[in-house]
C-alpha positions in Angstrom: 95.8 -67.3 -39.4 96.9 -70.8 -38.2 100.5 -69.6 -37.5 98.8 -67.6 -34.8 96.7 -70.4 -33.3 93.4 -69.3 -34.4 91.1 -72.0 -34.9 88.3 -70.0 -36.2 87.9 -67.3 -39.0 88.4 -63.8 -38.0 89.7 -60.6 -39.2 92.7 -60.6 -41.6 93.8 -57.1 -40.1 96.5 -58.3 -37.9 98.2 -59.9 -41.0 98.0 -56.8 -43.3 101.1 -55.6 -41.5 103.5 -58.5 -42.7 105.4 -58.7 -45.5 107.4 -61.4 -47.3 111.1 -61.2 -46.2 113.9 -62.5 -48.3 116.4 -63.8 -45.9 118.8 -63.9 -48.9 118.0 -60.3 -50.3 115.9 -60.1 -53.2 117.7 -57.1 -54.5 121.3 -57.3 -53.5 124.0 -54.6 -53.9 126.8 -55.6 -56.2 129.2 -56.4 -53.4 126.7 -58.9 -51.7 126.2 -60.7 -55.0 130.1 -61.0 -55.5 130.5 -62.2 -52.1 127.8 -64.9 -52.9 129.7 -65.9 -56.0 133.1 -66.3 -54.1 131.5 -68.1 -51.2 129.4 -70.3 -53.4 131.2 -71.3 -56.5 129.0 -72.8 -59.1 125.7 -71.7 -57.5 123.4 -69.1 -59.1 122.3 -66.5 -56.7 119.0 -66.0 -58.4 118.3 -69.7 -58.1 118.1 -69.5 -54.3 116.6 -66.1 -53.5 113.1 -67.0 -54.3 113.0 -70.6 -52.8 110.3 -71.3 -50.1 113.0 -71.8 -47.4 114.5 -68.2 -48.2 111.2 -66.5 -47.6 109.4 -65.6 -44.2 106.8 -63.3 -43.0 108.0 -60.2 -41.2 106.4 -57.0 -40.0 107.1 -54.1 -42.4 109.0 -51.8 -40.2 111.2 -54.6 -39.3 111.8 -55.6 -42.8 112.8 -52.1 -43.9 115.5 -52.0 -41.3 116.6 -55.5 -42.2 117.4 -54.3 -45.4 119.4 -56.2 -48.1 122.2 -57.7 -46.0 122.9 -61.2 -45.5 121.3 -63.3 -42.6 124.1 -62.8 -40.1 123.6 -59.1 -40.4 119.8 -59.2 -40.3 119.5 -61.6 -37.3 119.3 -58.6 -34.6 116.3 -57.4 -36.5 114.4 -60.7 -36.8 114.7 -60.8 -33.0 112.6 -58.1 -32.8 109.7 -59.8 -34.6 106.4 -60.6 -32.8 106.1 -64.1 -31.8 102.3 -64.2 -31.4 
């Protein structure tokens, strides 16, 4: 609730529409995993996808549309997220 600026306990209902979004996709298609390997030699994809810096809260409908693409392709969907 704190991220919304609430100072007192209240209903958790507004937060039930949020999901954890993996900015670097949790279940990438083979071509995305291959692209990662090419662009990041020596780094293991699975070591990065669950790091805290790769996770954010996002409304479920936007999360579904954002899909399993890389950040540059998801940016437009992220801009549709509520800011309150």
